[in-house]
N, C-alpha and C positions, 0 to 999 in steps of 0.2 A: 676760492680766493679770499684772502684776508686783506681787504682794502679798508683803510681808515675811513671813518664816516664822512669826514670833510672832503676827502678825495672822491669818495663814492658819489657824494652830492654833486661835485664838479663834473665827474664823468657822465652822470645822468643828464645834467644840464647841457653839456656840450653835445652829447649824442642827440638829444631832442632838437637842438639847433641844426645839427648836420642833416637830420632827416628832412628838413625843409628846403635843402639845397637841391635844385633840379639835377637829375642824372647821377646822383650818388645812389648806387644800386644796393650797397650793403655796408655795414659798419661793424668792426670788431675791436676787441681789446686784445692787444698783444704784449710782448715784452716780459719783464721779470715777474709780473703778477700772475701770468699764465703758467709759469713753471715753478711757482711757489718759492721764488728766490728774491722777492722784493724786500726792501728795508724802508726805514722811515724817510730816506732820501730818494727813493726810487721815483722816477717820473711815470706818467701815464702815457702809454703808447696806443694811439687810436688809428686803425687802418680804415681808409675809406676807399671802397671799390667802385670802379667805373668801367664802362665799355669804351675801348679806344675809338670806336666809330661815333660816339656821342659823349664826350667827356663833360664834366661839370665846369663851371666858370671859376677860374682862379680868384677873380675879384670877389666872389661870394665867400671864399675861404678867408680872404684878407679881412673882410668885414667882420666875420665871426671871430677871427683871431684877435682883432683890435678890441673886441668886446671884453675879452678876458685878460688881455695883456696889461701888466701893471707898471711896466717901465718902457724904455725906448729900445730894447734889445730884440724886438720882434723880427723874425725872419719868415718869409713866405716865398717859396720858390715856384717857378713854373714847372710844367711837366718835363722830366728828364734833365733838369738843370743840375740836380745833385749827382746824377750818374745814370748808368744804363740799368741798374738793378734796384738800388734804393732810389726809386723814381723821383721823389721830391716830396715836399710837404711844408708844414708850418711848425716852427719851434717857438713855443709860447711860454713865457714866464708868468704864471698866474698867482693869485693870492694863496693858492693851496699847493704851490710847487710847480715844477716844470711839467709841461704837457706837450707831447709831440703828435701831430697829425700827419700820417704818411699816406701818400697816394699809392693805390694798388690797381694795376692794369689787369683786368680779369683775363683777357685773351693771352697776355704774356705769361701769367701765372699758370693757366691751364696748359699752354704749350710746353712750358718748362717741366711741369709735372709729367707730361707724356714722354718727353725726352729722357728724363731721369728714370722713368720706368723701363726704358730701353737701355739703360746704362750709359747714357750720354750726359756728361757732367761738364759744366763750364766754371771757370774761376776768374774773376775780374780783380786783378791785384790792385789796380789803381782806385777801385771803388771806395775802400775804407781800410784803415789800419786795424790790427797789424798785419793780417795775412790776406786781405782782400775779401771779396764776396763770392761764396760758392752758390751755384744755382740750387743746390740741395736745401739751402736755407728757405727757399720758397715753400718746399714741402714741410719743413719744420714749422714755419709760421702758420701754414694752413692746419697742420695737425694740432698745434697747441692753442691757437687763438680761440677766444670766446666770442661767439656772435652776439652783437647788441641789437642789430637790425638786419633782417634777412628776409624781406617779403617775397622775393623770387626764389628762395632756397639756393642761392648761388654758393654760399659758404657751406651749407649742408651737403651739396653735391660735390664740391671740391674736397671736403673732408672724407667722403666715401672713397675718393681716388687715392688718398694717402693713408687710409686706415691701416692697411697691411704694408709692411716694409717690402719694397720690390726686390725680388731675387737678383735680377740683373744689376740693379743699383748696388746691392751688397757686393756682388762679385767684382764689379768695376772699381768701386772705391778701394776695396782691400788690395786688389791687384795693382792698381795705379799708385796708391799711397805707399804701399810697402816697397814697391820697386823704386819709387822716388827716394824713399828713406834710405834704402840700401845703397843706391847710387850716390846719394849725398854723403853718406857715411864714408864711402870710399874716397871721396874728395876731401872730406873733413880730416881724415887721418893724415893726408899729405900736407894740408895747410898747418895742422897742429905741429908737425915735425919741424916746420919752418918758423914756428912761433908767430904765425900770421893771425893776429887778433881779428882783423876785419872779416876775413874770409872764413875763419874757423867758427866764429860766433854766428855768422850768417848761415853757415851750414847747419849748425846746431839748432837754430830757430826753425829753419826750413824742415829738417828731419823730424823735429818734435811735432810740428804741425801735421806732417804726414802720418805720424804714429797715432796722434790723437784722432785724426779723421778715420783711420783704419779701426780704431777701437770702437768708435761709434757704429761703424758698419758691422763689425763683428757682433755687436750687441743688438743689431737691427734697431738702432735708435737714431733719430734725426738730430743732427747738430743744428742748433738755433743761432750759432755765432760763436765767436772766440771768447767773449767776455765771461760766460758762465760754463764753458765747456769742461773745465777740470772739475768743477763742483758737481756738474751733472754726472760725470763718470764715477764719482765717489760711490754712487748707488748702483752702478752697473754690475751685473753678475760676472761678466768676463773681463777682467782687467789685471794687470800686474799688481802684485802685493805692494803696498806702500807707494802708490803711484806719485802722490804729492812729494814724498821725500826723495824719490827717484829724480823728479823734475828739479827740485831744489839743488840737488848735488850736480846735476848736469849743467845748470845755468849759473852756478856760483863760481865765477872765474876771478881769482885773486891776483895772479901774476902769470907770466908767460910759461912758467914751469908747470902750471896746472892744466894747460890746454889738452895734452894727451890724456890726462886723467878724465877730463870732462867728456872727451870723445869716447873713451873706453866705457864710461857709465852710460852714455847714449847708446852704444852698441849693445850693452847688456839689456837695456830697455827694449831695443829693437828685437833682440832675440827672444825675449819673453813674450812680446806681442806676436812674433812670428808663430810661436807655439799655439797661441790662441786662434790664429787664423789658418791653422792647418787645413789643407784641402782647397783653399781659396787663392793661394799665391804660388807663383812659379817665376823665378827670375827670367828676364828676357834673354840674358846671356851671362856667361861667367865673367866676373870682374877680376 
């Protein structure tokens, strides 16, 4: 990781303070620094792990956050006030930039990993834009995170569980994502013929998301979220040529006469992805 010296100093200071809070079992660094995609404006994402039977006190996190906050924009949530997956946390504007502290329920993460290993995936559309929160992200966060404090080897043991990409997860994502993309394309062609902007663009976004998810699974690579997904796929071994240009053509809608063109480009991307997923996908029925 290439963390600027001032931010590294801040990270160490906050980590040392967090260690003093009772019932914080482990601390990790997550986010863009862990996948080598940080820039000068990137924030620090710190995950704090706790057991659901003995959580830490939110008030202790508030005290720590106020120590580093430089203005009145501080946000500290309770458990599950942010959502069912992005559990909650503190959003702090420090002298060295933004710093996020995110709550991590150990039992929920461990249970989700086991479900994903069996090919059971959940997606919470309302959790966050643009496409919601996939339960697979828990595996990605575990895989990529850097332990800062792990006295009970909780993170070490969780990492062992996700070290190898699960076969059933790969099969499930490719099958479900490509079927959703194919079914959505079928609908998109109808909407495009009617010059229906709202529904055509919705279908395009939905199908693109499905295709991107399938490409991560085809490459046996965990997706850590939508923000950096396209950049991460740039280094993937199995992907359609000129993926970025493909996507630009698909989403560049100028007027109603272009809708059918956009859908046709989307269909071409789907067909190229389909070839990469040979052996893992079969349509549920003929459209």
